[in-house]
Residue, then its C-alpha position, 0 to 999 in steps of 0.5 A: m551522393k549529393n551530400f556526399s559532393i556537398a562535404i567533398i566540395l566543402l571539406l576542400f573548400c574549408l582546407a584552402n590556405a591552411e598552416y598545418n598539414c594532416r594526414v591521416i597515417g592509419k586507422n584512427c591516426v592523423l599526423c599534422r606538419s607545418e610548412y614553417v615549422p619544421k621541427r614540430m609535429s602532433v600526432y593525433h590518436l582516435k579513442k573508442d570513446g570518441s575522445w583524443i589523445m595528442k603527440l607534439f612532437t619538438i626538435s630543440d634548435d641544436d637537434e639535441v633535445q627532442a620532446v613529446h607533450v602528451r594532451t587529451y580532449k574530450d571532442y573534437n569540433m568543427n567550428w573551423c569549418f562553421f566559421s570558414e563557410l559563414r565568413i565567405q557569404d556576402s550577405v547578412v547572416t540568416e538563421s537559416d544560413i546558420k542551420a543550413t551550414q551546421e549541417r554541411c559543416s556535420i556531413v564534412k565531419d561524418s565523412m571526415f571521421s569515416e575516413i579517419m577511423v578506417g585508416n584511409e590516407i586522406e589529407f585534411e589541411k585544418f583537421d588540428e583546427g578542432f582540438g582548442s584549448n580545453y585539454e589535460e596534459p597528463f605527460s611530457m617526455y624529453c628525450v636528450f642524445s638518445v641515451y637519456v629520458e626525461t618523463h613528467k606526470y602531472n595532475k589534473k590541475g597542471k601540477l608536475i607530480r612525478k619526474k623520473n630519469y632514465t639512462l638506457e640504450p641508444g634508441n628513438y623513445c620519442t620518437k616510439f611513443l608517438s606511434n602508440s596511442e598510450i598516454y604514458w611511456n614506460p621504458 
């Protein structure tokens, strides 16, 4: 019980002053939105192997083009928690402080992931900070006027290898693609 209390207190402290608000919206699925950028959101899908698929959704300023950029991450890190907690210490940080901080952040991560895996609808304001710049972007799609979709497939080096265009019946193709954990969209 003590570890759980520490995890909750640490989680609440680490979440203060965040730019993004993230919440669990289903089993293995987290939605993040920024109060400062209303036409942008990210949906994270946890895979069985511990990797993540992130779908970054944006809407153009004129509201005519929607885009989804798929990114894959091998894992999640708790550096945001670790550095947030160390930053609050007034004294010199010792090796035991570092070890204790790592243990507390591990407890926070375990608590957070257990909530995500069962789909409990709770909020994590700094959740998206666990994903760094080490990702692949294998796919993106653009939806124009709800009838035109353009898809781009990239290789591991980020080079465009295939581009397809579709003229379809009116629909919400980009927003529907956000709701599943597939990397590639198929009409």
